[in-house]
C-alpha positions as CSV (number, residue, x, y, z in Angstrom):
1,X,60.7,195.0,-27.8
2,X,64.5,194.5,-28.4
3,X,63.6,197.9,-30.4
4,X,62.4,199.8,-27.8
5,X,65.0,199.1,-24.8
6,X,67.6,201.2,-26.6
7,X,65.3,203.5,-27.3
8,X,64.9,203.3,-23.4
9,X,68.2,203.4,-23.0
10,X,68.6,206.4,-25.3
11,X,66.0,208.8,-23.8
12,X,66.3,208.3,-20.3
13,X,68.5,206.2,-17.7
14,X,66.1,203.8,-16.8
15,X,68.4,200.8,-17.4
16,X,71.0,200.9,-14.6
17,X,74.3,199.2,-15.7
18,X,74.1,200.8,-19.1
19,X,74.7,203.9,-16.8
20,X,77.0,202.4,-15.0
21,X,79.2,201.1,-18.1
22,X,78.5,204.8,-19.3
23,X,79.9,206.1,-15.9
24,X,83.1,203.5,-16.0
25,X,83.7,204.8,-20.0
26,X,83.8,208.9,-18.9
27,X,85.4,208.3,-15.8
28,X,88.1,205.5,-17.6
29,X,88.5,208.6,-20.6
30,X,88.9,211.1,-18.1
31,X,91.2,209.2,-15.9
32,X,93.3,209.0,-19.3
33,X,93.2,212.3,-20.1
34,X,94.2,213.6,-16.8
35,X,97.1,211.4,-16.6
36,X,98.0,212.4,-20.2
37,X,97.7,215.6,-18.7
38,X,100.2,215.1,-16.0
39,X,102.6,213.5,-17.9
40,X,102.8,216.1,-20.9
41,X,102.7,219.1,-17.9
42,X,105.8,217.0,-16.2
43,X,107.7,217.3,-19.1
44,X,107.2,220.9,-20.1
45,X,108.1,221.5,-16.3
46,X,111.4,219.5,-16.4
47,X,111.8,221.3,-19.6
48,X,111.6,224.5,-18.0
49,X,113.7,223.9,-15.0
50,X,116.5,223.1,-17.5
51,X,115.8,226.0,-18.8
52,X,116.2,227.9,-16.0
53,X,119.5,225.8,-15.3
54,X,120.7,226.5,-18.8
55,X,120.4,230.3,-18.9
56,X,122.4,230.3,-15.2
57,X,125.2,228.2,-16.7
58,X,124.9,230.7,-20.1
59,X,124.7,233.7,-18.3
60,X,128.1,232.6,-16.1
61,X,129.9,231.1,-18.9
62,X,129.7,234.1,-21.1
63,X,130.0,236.7,-18.0
64,X,132.8,234.8,-16.4
65,X,134.8,234.6,-19.8
66,X,134.8,238.0,-20.9
67,X,135.5,239.6,-17.3
68,X,138.1,237.0,-16.9
69,X,139.6,238.5,-20.0
70,X,139.7,241.2,-19.3
71,X,141.8,240.9,-15.6
72,X,144.1,238.5,-18.1
73,X,144.9,241.4,-20.5
74,X,146.1,243.4,-17.0
75,X,148.7,240.8,-17.0
76,X,149.5,239.2,-20.5
77,X,148.2,241.7,-23.1
78,X,147.7,239.3,-26.0
79,X,144.3,239.3,-27.5
80,X,145.6,236.9,-30.4
81,X,147.2,234.5,-28.4
82,X,144.7,233.5,-26.3
83,X,142.1,233.9,-29.0
84,X,144.1,230.7,-30.2
85,X,144.3,229.2,-27.3
86,X,140.8,229.6,-26.6
87,X,139.8,228.2,-30.1
88,X,142.5,225.1,-29.6
89,X,140.1,223.5,-27.4
90,X,137.4,223.3,-29.3
91,X,139.6,219.9,-30.3
92,X,137.8,218.3,-27.7
93,X,134.2,218.8,-29.0
94,X,134.2,215.6,-30.8
95,X,135.4,213.7,-28.1
96,X,133.2,214.9,-26.0
97,X,130.4,214.1,-27.9
98,X,131.3,210.6,-28.5
99,X,131.7,209.6,-25.0
100,X,127.9,210.7,-24.7
101,X,127.3,208.8,-27.5
102,X,128.6,205.8,-26.2
103,X,126.9,206.0,-22.9
104,X,123.0,206.9,-24.6
105,X,123.0,204.7,-27.7
106,X,122.1,201.9,-28.1
107,X,124.3,200.9,-31.3
108,X,128.0,201.7,-30.3
109,X,130.1,202.7,-32.8
110,X,133.6,202.7,-33.2
111,X,135.2,206.2,-33.7
112,X,136.2,205.7,-36.7
113,X,132.6,204.6,-38.0
114,X,131.4,207.8,-36.0
115,X,133.9,209.5,-37.3
116,X,132.8,208.7,-40.7
117,X,129.2,208.6,-40.6
118,X,129.5,212.2,-39.3
119,X,131.6,213.6,-42.3
120,X,128.6,212.4,-44.5
121,X,127.4,216.0,-43.4
122,X,130.0,217.9,-45.4
123,X,129.0,215.8,-48.7
124,X,129.0,212.2,-50.3
125,X,132.9,212.3,-50.4
126,X,133.1,213.0,-47.0
127,X,136.2,215.8,-46.0
128,X,138.4,215.7,-48.4
129,X,140.8,218.3,-49.2
130,X,139.1,220.2,-51.2
131,X,136.0,220.7,-48.6
132,X,138.4,221.9,-46.1
133,X,140.0,224.6,-48.2
134,X,136.3,226.0,-49.8
135,X,134.2,224.8,-46.9
136,X,135.6,224.8,-43.4
137,X,138.9,227.5,-43.6
138,X,136.4,230.3,-44.5
139,X,134.8,229.3,-41.1
140,X,137.3,228.8,-39.2
141,X,138.8,232.3,-40.1
142,X,135.4,234.1,-39.0
143,X,135.5,232.2,-36.2
144,X,139.1,234.0,-35.1
145,X,138.3,237.0,-36.5
146,X,135.2,237.0,-34.1
147,X,136.9,236.0,-31.0
148,X,140.4,238.1,-32.0
149,X,137.7,241.9,-32.5
150,X,135.8,240.9,-29.6
151,X,139.0,240.4,-27.2
152,X,140.4,243.5,-28.2
153,X,137.2,245.6,-27.9
154,X,138.0,244.1,-24.5
155,X,141.1,246.3,-24.4
156,X,139.6,249.7,-25.0
157,X,136.3,249.9,-23.3
158,X,134.1,248.4,-20.5
159,X,132.7,244.8,-20.2
160,X,129.5,246.1,-20.1
161,X,129.3,247.5,-23.1
162,X,131.4,245.2,-25.3
163,X,128.4,242.7,-23.7
164,X,125.9,244.8,-25.0
165,X,127.1,245.9,-28.2
166,X,127.7,242.0,-28.9
167,X,123.8,241.2,-28.7
168,X,123.6,243.5,-32.0
169,X,124.3,240.5,-33.7
170,X,121.4,238.8,-33.6
171,X,119.8,241.8,-35.6
172,X,122.7,241.9,-37.9
173,X,121.7,237.9,-38.6
174,X,118.1,238.7,-39.7
175,X,119.3,241.3,-41.8
176,X,121.6,239.4,-43.8
177,X,119.1,236.1,-43.4
178,X,116.0,238.6,-45.3
179,X,118.4,239.8,-47.8
180,X,121.1,236.6,-48.8
181,X,118.6,234.1,-47.7
182,X,115.4,235.2,-48.3
183,X,113.8,234.7,-45.1
184,X,110.2,235.9,-44.2
185,X,109.9,240.0,-43.6
186,X,108.5,240.5,-40.1
187,X,108.2,244.1,-39.2
188,X,109.0,243.4,-35.9
189,X,112.9,242.3,-36.4
190,X,112.6,245.3,-38.3
191,X,112.0,247.2,-35.4
192,X,114.3,245.5,-33.4
193,X,117.5,245.8,-35.8
194,X,116.5,249.8,-36.0
195,X,117.0,249.9,-31.8
196,X,120.0,247.4,-32.2
197,X,121.6,250.3,-34.5
198,X,120.0,253.3,-32.8
199,X,121.4,251.9,-29.3
200,X,125.3,251.3,-31.1
201,X,124.7,255.3,-32.1
202,X,123.8,256.3,-28.1
203,X,126.3,254.2,-26.8
204,X,129.3,256.0,-28.9
205,X,127.7,259.1,-28.0
206,X,127.4,258.1,-24.2
207,X,131.1,258.5,-24.2
208,X,131.4,261.5,-25.8
209,X,132.8,260.6,-29.5
210,X,136.3,260.0,-28.0
211,X,138.7,258.1,-30.4
212,X,139.5,255.4,-27.9
213,X,135.5,254.4,-27.0
214,X,134.8,255.0,-30.6
215,X,137.7,252.0,-31.2
216,X,136.5,250.1,-28.6
217,X,133.1,250.3,-30.5
218,X,133.8,249.9,-33.4
219,X,136.1,246.4,-32.6
220,X,132.7,245.0,-30.9
221,X,130.5,246.3,-34.1
222,X,132.6,244.5,-36.6
223,X,133.1,241.2,-33.9
224,X,129.4,241.5,-33.9
225,X,129.1,241.5,-37.9
226,X,131.4,238.9,-38.0
227,X,129.5,236.2,-35.9
228,X,126.0,237.1,-37.9
229,X,128.1,236.3,-41.5
230,X,129.4,233.0,-39.8
231,X,126.0,231.9,-38.9
232,X,124.1,233.1,-42.3
233,X,127.0,232.0,-44.1
234,X,126.7,228.2,-42.3
235,X,123.0,227.6,-42.9
236,X,123.2,228.9,-46.6
237,X,126.5,226.9,-47.5
238,X,125.6,223.4,-44.9
239,X,122.5,224.1,-43.9
240,X,121.3,223.0,-40.4
241,X,123.7,220.3,-38.6
242,X,123.2,217.5,-35.9
243,X,124.8,217.5,-32.6
244,X,127.3,215.5,-33.8
245,X,128.0,216.4,-37.3
246,X,128.0,220.1,-35.4
247,X,130.8,218.4,-32.7
248,X,133.0,217.4,-35.7
249,X,132.6,221.1,-37.6
250,X,133.8,222.7,-34.2
251,X,136.7,219.9,-33.7
252,X,137.7,220.4,-36.8
253,X,138.2,224.3,-36.4
254,X,140.1,223.8,-33.2
255,X,142.3,221.3,-34.7
256,X,142.9,223.6,-38.0
257,X,143.4,226.8,-35.6
258,X,146.1,224.9,-34.3
259,X,148.1,223.3,-37.1
260,X,147.6,226.3,-39.2
261,X,147.4,229.5,-37.1
262,X,150.6,228.3,-34.3
263,X,152.9,229.9,-36.4
264,X,151.0,233.4,-35.7
265,X,152.0,233.6,-32.0
266,X,155.2,232.7,-32.3
267,X,155.4,235.3,-34.7
268,X,154.4,237.9,-32.7
269,X,156.5,236.7,-29.9
270,X,159.6,237.0,-31.5
271,X,158.3,240.9,-32.7
272,X,156.9,241.6,-29.2
273,X,153.9,242.8,-30.4
274,X,152.9,240.1,-27.9
275,X,155.8,239.3,-25.8
276,X,156.7,238.0,-22.5
277,X,159.8,238.1,-21.0
278,X,159.5,234.4,-19.6
279,X,156.8,231.7,-19.7
280,X,156.5,231.6,-16.1
281,X,155.0,235.3,-16.4
282,X,152.4,233.9,-18.7
283,X,148.8,233.6,-16.4
284,X,148.6,230.2,-17.4
285,X,145.6,229.8,-14.9
286,X,144.2,232.7,-16.5
287,X,144.0,231.7,-19.6
288,X,143.0,227.8,-19.0
289,X,140.0,229.8,-17.3
290,X,138.9,232.0,-20.1
291,X,139.0,229.0,-22.7
292,X,137.1,227.3,-20.1
293,X,134.4,228.9,-19.8
294,X,134.2,230.0,-23.7
295,X,134.1,226.2,-24.3
296,X,131.8,225.8,-21.7
297,X,129.8,228.0,-23.4
298,X,129.7,226.8,-26.8
299,X,129.0,223.5,-25.2
300,X,125.5,224.7,-24.0
301,X,124.8,226.9,-26.9
302,X,125.4,224.0,-29.4
303,X,124.3,220.4,-27.3
304,X,121.6,222.8,-24.7
305,X,119.0,222.2,-27.2
306,X,118.6,218.8,-26.7
307,X,117.3,219.6,-22.7
308,X,115.4,223.2,-23.4
309,X,113.9,225.5,-25.3
310,X,116.3,227.7,-27.7
311,X,114.9,231.0,-26.6
312,X,116.2,230.2,-23.2
313,X,119.6,229.8,-24.2
314,X,119.4,233.2,-26.4
315,X,117.9,234.9,-23.2
316,X,121.1,233.6,-21.1
317,X,123.2,235.9,-23.6
318,X,121.2,239.2,-22.1
319,X,120.9,238.5,-19.3
320,X,124.9,238.3,-19.0
321,X,124.8,242.4,-19.4
322,X,123.8,243.2,-16.0
323,X,125.8,240.7,-14.6
324,X,128.9,242.2,-16.6
325,X,127.2,245.8,-15.4
326,X,127.2,244.8,-11.9
327,X,130.7,243.5,-12.0
328,X,131.6,246.5,-13.4
329,X,129.9,248.4,-10.8
330,X,131.8,247.2,-8.2
331,X,135.3,246.8,-9.6
332,X,136.5,249.6,-11.9
333,X,135.1,253.2,-12.7
334,X,132.3,253.2,-14.9
335,X,129.9,256.2,-15.8
336,X,126.9,254.4,-16.0
337,X,125.2,258.1,-17.2
338,X,121.5,258.2,-18.0
339,X,122.4,257.8,-22.2
340,X,124.6,254.8,-21.9
341,X,121.7,253.0,-19.4
342,X,119.5,254.0,-22.3
343,X,121.5,252.3,-25.5
344,X,122.0,249.4,-23.3
345,X,118.4,249.0,-22.2
346,X,117.3,249.6,-26.0
347,X,119.8,246.7,-27.4
348,X,118.6,244.2,-25.0
349,X,114.9,245.2,-26.4
350,X,115.8,244.8,-29.6
351,X,117.5,241.7,-28.8
352,X,114.1,240.0,-26.8
353,X,112.1,241.1,-29.9
354,X,114.2,239.6,-32.2
355,X,113.7,236.3,-30.1
356,X,109.6,236.3,-30.8
357,X,108.5,233.6,-33.2
358,X,108.1,233.9,-36.3
359,X,104.1,233.6,-36.2
360,X,104.1,235.8,-32.4
361,X,101.3,237.7,-34.1
362,X,98.8,234.7,-35.2
363,X,99.3,233.5,-31.7
364,X,98.4,237.0,-29.8
365,X,95.6,236.9,-31.9
366,X,94.7,233.3,-31.2
367,X,94.6,233.9,-27.4
368,X,92.5,236.6,-27.8
369,X,89.9,234.9,-29.4
370,X,90.0,232.2,-27.0
371,X,89.7,234.9,-24.1
372,X,86.5,236.4,-26.2
373,X,85.1,233.0,-26.3
374,X,85.7,232.4,-23.0
375,X,83.7,235.9,-22.0
376,X,81.2,235.0,-24.6
377,X,79.3,232.4,-22.5
378,X,79.0,234.2,-19.4
379,X,77.9,237.2,-21.2
380,X,75.2,235.1,-23.4
381,X,74.4,233.9,-19.8
382,X,73.7,237.1,-18.5
383,X,71.7,237.8,-21.5
384,X,69.6,234.9,-21.2
385,X,69.0,235.8,-17.6
386,X,67.9,239.4,-18.3
387,X,65.6,237.9,-21.3
388,X,63.8,235.6,-18.5
389,X,63.5,238.3,-15.9
390,X,61.6,240.2,-18.8
391,X,59.6,237.4,-19.6
392,X,59.1,237.1,-16.1
393,X,58.0,241.0,-15.8
394,X,56.2,240.6,-18.5
395,X,53.8,237.6,-17.1
396,X,53.9,239.0,-14.0
397,X,52.2,242.3,-15.0
398,X,49.9,240.1,-17.5
399,X,48.7,238.4,-14.4
400,X,48.4,240.9,-12.2
401,X,46.2,243.0,-15.3
402,X,44.3,239.7,-15.1
403,X,43.9,239.6,-11.0
404,X,42.9,243.4,-11.8
405,X,40.1,243.0,-14.0
């Protein structure tokens, strides 16, 4: 008797208590699954919303600093002084990070303790003079060269062309990483790099290869190359950095710029290369605006990864191109001919192709496989219905023939 009950319970639903227990277990598991799905969906939606905010902020800060720098040069034509002034604001990175550390971290450390812990990023001995001059100084020079060449290009050509051409740095990063770091070969990224180079050539052709525009294009391409070299060398020499380590690194770059490079603006002033009649004539509001927007952009790029997806932050950079184009269209005379529009579109398309993940082809294959599996049951049911229909017709014919006999 005791052995027959389990069999009955398995075969049929003769025991109402067991059926109720099974139904309760199923409902409990379904509720847990539903709660987990809702929680995951809420996290993803929150991260996506933060991503939209970050895209808008990154786009606004990058486009705003570019446009404001262009306006600054109309009153104060001093690109190196502006570069030095904006880079000096990087000193605020580590204090800003430490404030966030004090607000969120349960284990509160003193600034000295946190500084020593972040210094381990440079090696077991910390930040020694040898490490500073062999590892920090080259990155500081690349940082200054990147920004200085970018600002010099703004003096020659419009902001739309500068922001579009600077997007080529993503293609340069891939090419350098493939050659130097032996990263994985991806055909789609090679195509993106080719599109970037084609866009540069078309952008040069758009103005008829005039010397003025060619110099500006050369400067911004050199700036993009310095930016790519900075990123690849950082990955090769120092590897990946945490938030505190990145904040300390940028603060040291800003401090070294203020201490060791301050004599250059002074020399440029006395040699009348970057000269102004009096300090009162310097547009301090514009200078602080450019430095503040660049600082906000660097904060968003370096620390925004904690709140959203990195691809969305990169998307904000490429969206600054149409924003600058709209501003240039209404504020200055710019010839948006067909060649220029195609060049901008090709460069932006190459930038977006470089944002594809490394396993994008596998993702597409998996997606197509899932779609096929969803379609197969429907096709199978149709075929089953057709088969039953044929069998039914066969039986009907048999019965009819039987009746005929």
